[in-house]
N, C-alpha and C positions, 0 to 999 in steps of 0.2 A: 544897704544895698543887698539884693538877693544873692544867695550862694550860686557859684558857677556850677557846682555839682554836689549832689547830696544822695547818698545811698543809705537806706534804712533796712536792716535785717534782710539783705538780699541773699537768697539761697538758690542754688542750682545743684540738683542731685543727678549723678551718673552712677552706673553700676560699680565703678571702681574709684570714684572721686566725688567729694561733696564740697561745694563752695558754701560755707556755713555761716549764715547770718552776718554778712559783711556790712559794716557801718563805716562810712567815711564822709568827710565834709570838706570841700574845697571852696574857700572864700574867694570872691571876686578880687582880681588884681594880684593873684598869687600863683606860684608854680609849685605843684606837688609832684615829687618823685615817688614812683610806685615800684617797690623792690621786692625780690623774692627769688628763690632758686627755680630752675626749670620745673614745670609741673605744679607750681605752688598755687596757681589760679589767676595769674595776672591777665593773660589773654582771655580767659573765660570771663573775668570781670569786665574787661573792655568790650567784649562782644555783647554782654548783657546791657551795658550802658548804651550801646549803639542799636539795641534791639535786633541783633543778628541771630541770637538764640533766645528761646523763651525761658523766663525765670519761673521758679516754683513758688517763691514767696518774696515778699518785700516790695519796697517802692524805690523808684529812681526819679529824681528830678534834675533836669539840665536847664540852667538859666531860669530857674523858678517854675519850669513847666514839666509836666509828667511825660516821661520818654515814650510812653505807649500811645497816649491820646493826642499828644501835640508834637510828635516827632517830625512831621512834615514842616511845620513852621520853625522848629528848632534847627533843622538842617541848614537853613539859610545863614545861621550864625555859628555853625559848627565846622571846624576844620579838622580833618582826620588824616593822619599819616601812619601807614603801617610799614612793617619792615620790608615787605616786597611791594614793588610797584604794580598797580593793577591796570595801568594803561596798556592797551594793545601795542605791541612793539613795532607795528608798521606805521604808527602815528608819528607826527612831528609835534614840537611845542606849538607851532602855529595851528595845527589841527586841534590840539587840546584847548587852545584859546577859543576857537569857534564852537566847540562842543560845550564848554563851560558857560559861554554866553547864553546858550539856550537852556541851561539848567538853573542858574542862579540869577534872580532878579537884580541882585546887588553886585554882579560880576563887574570888576574894575579892570578893563583891558589895559589902561595906561599903567596901573600898578603892576599887573602881570608882566608887561614888557619891561618895566623898570627892574623887577626882580630877576627876570631872565638875564638882563644885562649885568646886574650886580653879581649873579651867580655864574656868569660866563657860560650860559646855556645857549647853544645854537638853536634857532627856531626852525631851521630847515632840515636838519639831520633827523633821521628816524631814531626812535627811542632805542631800538636794538643796537644802535651804534654808540649809545651812551655808556659810560662807566657806571658802576654801582653808585658812586658819589653823585654823579650828574642826575641819575634817576631819582635819587632821594631829594636832591635840591629841586628838581622839577615838581615832585609831590608837595614839597613844602611851599614852593612858590604858588602852586595851585590853591593850597589850603589857606594862604594868606591873601588871596586876591579877590575875595568877596567879603561880606560883612561878618567875618569870623570874630566871635567874642570868646570862644573856648577852643583851644587846640587840644586834641587827644592824639597822643603819639605813642605808638607801640614799637619799641626798639628802633626808633628813627635814626639813631646814630651808630647802630651796630655794624661793624665791619668797615667803617669809614676811617680814613687816616686822620691823625690828630689835627692837622691843619684844617681839613674840611669840617671836622667835628667842632672845633673852636669857632669857625665861621658860623655854623648853624646855631650853636648855643648863643652866640651874640645876637642872632636874629630873634631868638625866643626872648632874650632879656629886653631887647628893643620893643618887642610886641607888648609886654606887660607894663611898659611905661604908661600906657592908658589903663587907668584903674578899673575900667570895665572889661579888661581882657584877662584871661587866665589860661594856664597850661597844666595839663595832666599828662605826665610822661613816664612811661615804663621803659627801663633800660637795665642791661646787665653791666653797663659801664658806670659804676657807682661814683667814680671820680667826677664824671660829668654832672651827675645829679647833685653831688656835694657842692659843686661850683655854682649851680644856678637855682637850686630849690629853696623855697621858704619852708616847706613841710615835707616830711618823709612818711610814707605809709608802707609798712612791711607786712607782707602776707606770707604765711607758711602753712603748707598742707591745708589750704582752703580757708584759713582763719586769719583775721587781722591780729598781729602780735602787738603792734603799736601804730599810732597815727598821730604825730605831733611835730612841733616846730623843730626844724633842723638845728637851729642854734641851741635850743633847749636840750636836744639829744647830745650834742657835742659838749655842752657844758656839764651835763649830768654824769656822763660815763667816762671812764678812763681804763687803761689796761695796766693792771698790777702785775709786776714781775717779782717773784720771791721764791724762797725755798719751800719744799713741801712742809717742813716743820712750821715755818712762819704762816703758811697758808691755813694751817689748822686753827690758828688763832684769829682769823678773819671772821667777822660776823657773817654767818651764812646768808642773812637777809640782804647783805650788800653785794653778793655775788650773783651775776646773771648768766654766767657760763665760764667754763675754764677748760684748759688743756694742759697736760703734763708733757715735759720734754726732758732732755738729758741735763738741762741746767736747773730744772725746778718746775715752777708752775707759772703760766700766764692766765690771768683771769680778767673778765670784764666786770668792773665793779662800779657801784654808785659812789663817786668820789667822797661825798660828804659823810658817808657812813663808815669809811675806813679810818680806824684810829691807829695812832702810832706813826713811826717814821718809816714810810714805805716808798719805793720808787713807783710812781704812777704816771704813765705816759698818756698823751692825748690819744683818744680813740677816734678813728674815722668811721664813716657810715658803713663801709665794708666790714670792718672789725665788729662793729655793733651787731650787724646782721649775722655774721658767722658765729659769734659767741652765743647769740640767742639760739641758733640752730643747735650748737653743741650742747647747750643747756637741756634741750629736749632729748637729745641722744643720750646724755648722761642719766637723765631720769629713767629712760627706757632700760638702761643697764643696771638700774637699781641704786645709783649713786645719789646721795642726798646733797642738794644745794638749793639756794633760792627758796627756802621754806620760811 
């Protein structure tokens, strides 16, 4: 089966920032969480995927088709949800239904009405009367009500309460029960991504640090807690980042490379990301690790 998404050496240069030769691959039937701090390049990458900005180098294919030459046909099978609703606030959900019927050949009015009911979205109130959570659920209902095979979501759960976030995450998990469906989701709420993602891609300062299976990441890394003296005896190649505190040292380590009797806790996705960032900061300060 063709990849849902494939980026090869994608580059975008600005005067003060470069998205540098980004490579990532999302297989069909999977969810990929896209993580990184503010300004790392997540939204720039998504805009390039959607051809909202022009890339300088590289290729992007969506559902096996080039995103420049075939974007019109791709859009029929692409559902996009951004952090902010782009629907005019004087519209109602009923108005949205009528508009979408004229845009998508595969628009499914019955499915849209079913999702409005499932999400408790009134179809006669104007969007300006909606809460942020209702606006987001309307966007998701719209994205799911045509023949979407790939959902691209940029901070779709940001600012929502935990109950609504859980409801939305369950919708995404239901969506990929069809092996021809995939999800590419950027979020600062890493616990959400840890819950639903098959793969995690981490971008930092415009470059991909890693893109691999979530289970493999969680199995590979752990957080070592030890004294500064004990830390000096740890193989530097096992250390991916560390920080000192009043009790000693915490370090992200490759568990299988640590010898001896040490306390190593399970590392979550957020810790893995933060320690990798700390690794870069330590190098800039001239400290030696991960060599």
